[in-house]
N, C-alpha and C positions, 0 to 999 in steps of 0.2 A: 502494498500502499506506500500510496507515497513515490513513487518511482522509483521502490523500494525492491528489489530483487528477495522471492525468500527461500528456503532452502522447500523444496519439495516435500524434504521429510519432516519441517518443522512444521512445530505446531502452531497458531496462533489466535495469540487474544488477547481475542473482543475487547477488554477489558482493555487495551492500553490505546486501543483505536480510538486517536480526537475526534474523527470526521461519529463515527458509531458512537461511544459518548455521549457528542453534542448531539448524535438525534433523540435518540432515550430520554437526554434531560425536557424534550416540547411537551407539553402536556396536549395530551391528541383528547382530556376526558373534557369534557362540558360542562364544570358544575350548573348542578339547578339549581335555580333560580330566588330559591329558599336559603340556599346554601350562601350566594353568593351577599347575595344582602344581609344575611347575621356580618358574613363575612367584611362587608365596606357599613358597618353601624358599629366593628368595633373602634377604638380613637387610639389608636396607635397610627405611626405613621406606612405610608405608602411602599417605601419598600421594604418591609416590615412580612404585610400584606402577599404583596406580592410572595417572597419567600413560605407565608401560613399558605396562599393559594394550590403552592408547585407540593405542597405535603399532602394536603387533601384529594390533589387530584391519585391520588396512589389510594386511598379511601372508601369501603362503603356509604352510602350515603350516608348512616343513623350513625359510622362509629366520622362522619363528617361535622355533620352536627353537633354527637358530647365532643368532640373536638374543639370547634369554640365555644361550645355555654363554656370549658374548663376554661379558657384566653378567657373570652370575658366577666368569669368571676376571681380571677386573678387581677381582675385591674382596679 
């Protein structure tokens, strides 16, 4: 990858390829409106909201709501 020639016997490590990391770091899950609304109502900076949004994308809907409720209680 990246113009490098790999030995056929060498196992390619996907975890170290930056293009693959970038692809999988994108959020493909669309958060439901109730989750987006709860997130928007949190009194935190946008940079932190973006990080939370990324974390939420890997959780099921019920866990997303629970996670946001816990953050809201800590404020």
